[in-house]
N, C-alpha and C positions, 0 to 999 in steps of 0.2 A: 503244472500241468501235464499231465502224461495222457498220450494216447495209444491205445492197444487196438490192433486188427487180428482177428483169428482167421486165417484164411481155411477156406473147406478143405477137410482132410479126405483123401481118396479112399482110405480103409475107415470108416468110422466106426465099424465095430470094433477096431482094435484101438481106439482112442480114448484115452482117459482125459477127463475135463479137470477143471479146477476142483480142488478139493474144497470141504466147508472152510469158510474164511470170513472174515470181517473186513470191511472196508476202511483202512485207517485214515483216508483224506477225507475232506468236508462233503462234497458231493460226486455222486458217480452217475453220470448220463450214459445210457445204455441204448443203443438200437439193435434190436435182435431181429435174426433172420427167421426162417420158418423151422429151423432145426429145433429149438426149444432147449431146454435144459436148466434155465434160471429158476432157483429157488429161494425162499426167503424163510426165515426161522422166527414163527410167531408162536407164542404159548406152548413153549417146548417141542414144536411139532415143525418139521419140514413142508412147506405149500410150494406146489408148481405154480409158476407164473406161465400162463398160455403166451405165446409169441404174437405179437400184433405188429406187422410191417409198417403200419401207417402211425405207429406210435412211438414214445421215447418212454424208458423207465428211469425214474430219478429217484436214486437211493441217497439217504442221509447217511453219511459216515460217521465214524468214530469222533472225529476232531470237531464236528458241528454237534454232535449230541452232547459233547464235554461242555461246550460253550454256553449250552442252554440251559 
């Protein structure tokens, strides 16, 4: 298990987020703030996921996909 915390950036306009990637683990559980930026790649297109501070986003990672 790994926990990541991305603190607020004082100069958001100068910040680069994580580039396109796949989650190599089994599950990713994400609690978003109101900044946004999460996208998913479906049908050869990137789709933005609107932040909801009252919910968790659960992604199935590559390890889980291989085992099913």
